[in-house]
C-alpha positions, -999 to +999 in steps of 0.1 A: -133-011+589-106+013+600-090+032+571-059+053+568-062+087+551-035+109+535-035+141+515-005+154+495-008+191+490+012+202+459+015+235+441-008+224+413-025+193+425-039+179+457-040+141+459-059+121+484-057+084+493-076+060+515-057+028+525-072-003+540-039-011+557-003+004+556+006-011+523+009+003+487-013-027+477-041-017+500-054+014+481-092+018+483-092+050+463-069+077+450-081+110+437-066+143+425-080+178+421-065+211+412-049+231+440-057+265+423-032+281+446-035+314+428-070+318+444-053+321+478-050+305+512-087+300+520-094+284+487-066+259+492-081+250+526-115+246+510-101+224+483-085+201+508-119+198+527-137+193+494-114+164+484-119+147+517-156+150+515-155+137+479-135+107+490-160+100+518-189+103+493-174+080+467-163+052+491-188+054+520-159+056+544-156+083+570-123+101+578-115+098+615-081+115+612-060+126+583-023+131+575-013+159+552+020+164+534+027+201+526+053+221+507+065+236+540+064+229+577+046+239+609+064+262+633+059+243+666+059+274+688+031+291+669+013+264+649+018+285+618+031+274+584+066+284+573+091+278+545+063+271+519+070+277+483+033+281+479+038+314+497+002+321+506+004+293+531+032+310+551+022+323+585-012+307+583-028+283+608-034+255+583-036+227+608-060+246+631-082+257+603-085+222+588-093+206+622-119+233+627-136+226+594-133+188+594-138+182+631-111+155+632-074+153+642-050+164+615-013+158+613+009+178+590+045+172+578+068+185+551+065+166+518+102+155+521+094+140+555+064+122+540+086+108+512+110+095+539+083+080+560+067+062+530+099+046+519+108+037+554+075+020+562+061+006+530+088+013+504+124+001+497+138+003+532+119-026+548+131-048+520+168-040+523+172-030+560+142-044+578+157-038+613+166-001+606+167+025+634+172+056+613+164+065+576+172+098+558+151+106+528+167+129+502+149+150+477+170+163+448+148+178+421+137+213+415+147+219+451+167+200+477+151+188+509+151+159+533+134+141+561+145+119+590+125+089+601+132+071+634+119+037+645+109+037+681+112+010+707+077-001+699+086-007+663+066+023+650+083+047+627+079+084+631+092+116+615+118+136+635+103+171+631+127+187+656+123+216+681+119+241+653+101+219+628+132+219+605+145+183+610+162+170+579+166+204+562+199+196+546+191+217+515+199+249+533+233+243+548+263+259+531+279+235+507+299+257+484+316+287+500+306+320+483+283+301+459+251+311+443+226+333+463+198+312+478+163+325+485+168+316+521+193+344+524+225+324+524+250+316+497+261+283+483+233+262+500+231+225+490+200+234+470+220+259+450+245+232+441+227+199+437+192+208+425+184+202+389+181+239+381+214+247+399+233+220+379+218+232+346+228+268+356+264+257+363+266+240+329+253+271+312+277+293+330+308+273+319+296+264+284+274+292+273+247+267+263+214+257+279+208+220+283+184+199+304+200+175+330+191+145+309+212+159+280+241+168+303+242+133+317+240+118+282+269+140+271+289+130+302+285+093+293+294+099+257+326+116+267+322+143+240+315+174+261+341+186+286+316+209+301+292+181+308+321+161+324+330+191+346+294+195+356+288+159+366+322+156+383+313+186+404+279+172+412+294+139+424+321+156+445+296+179+463+271+150+467+298+130+484+306+159+507+269+166+515+258+131+523+290+125+544+276+152+567+244+133+570+263+102+578+285+119+604+256+134+622+229+108+620+248+076+609+215+064+593+210+028+582+198+040+548+196+071+527+169+070+500+174+093+470+143+109+455+137+136+429+148+138+393+185+143+401+182+112+424+176+091+393+212+096+381+229+062+383+264+077+391+252+089+425+248+053+437+284+043+427+308+072+422+288+094+445+293+070+473+330+067+465+333+105+469+316+103+503+344+080+515+368+109+514+347+129+538+331+105+562+345+102+597+349+064+594+383+057+579+369+058+544+342+032+549+306+039+539+283+012+553+251+033+549+228+019+522+222+044+495+189+033+480+166+040+450+130+047+461+103+022+453+071+042+455+078+069+429+053+098+429+031+078+453+055+083+482+041+118+491+005+107+496+014+074+512+037+091+536+010+116+545-013+087+554+014+071+575+015+102+597-018+090+612-015+052+610 
């Protein structure tokens, strides 16, 4: 029996899955262990290897190849990791080291790419746009990221990593001129406007109060807090502008919104209306803006689909 293996490497947990087929209903086993990233790079590598060996021992299946979703990406010219918020991974040969220890092929992609691939292959997209050519997966949560999935002529979906391994990185384009400083070195990046922490920071700046996004949204709907109204209106305007750029460049069949901020209902209605002002299509938005189907399973399922 041929199985499909995926690993989702997070900052606190590493999750593994074995699938009997490319379907969310074909899970043989799922298991999580602690990342223990504070112990350093080599410990993380050993934890991934440990999890794969435990999955093998508990199921009797042998991993022949494995896909891994990571909090960063591989620099194609060097094979080294970059842009990882688990910083001990940066500049390290994660793929090479894992292949050396496991003795099998390993494919690595950014966690946002894995989210996009999962939703495009076994999530919401096949249900709504079965004949898609291009899907963009958006992450709007603690950070902002994205991934591009293309369906080839053979019907197989694949992640568009790009020449520099940064395909889909819409979170680090300037959205707000002279906006907040971003850790990437620029100002006003999409992440510094549309992430949950950035929206909360803006609310605090104009109101003098600290609230969670859930409370800000509740106050917006209640119509009792002008600062909440201002915060959400700003979010919708910048969301419309940001996704219009994705539409103008890629013209995807669907954009799937993941992350905590992506749960806000207004993005699917008023957010799309705002995009109409900016899209280069006479004010018409035909791209499907979709809610994800797979929840927190998307990362590990998408990782598995890297090696399907």
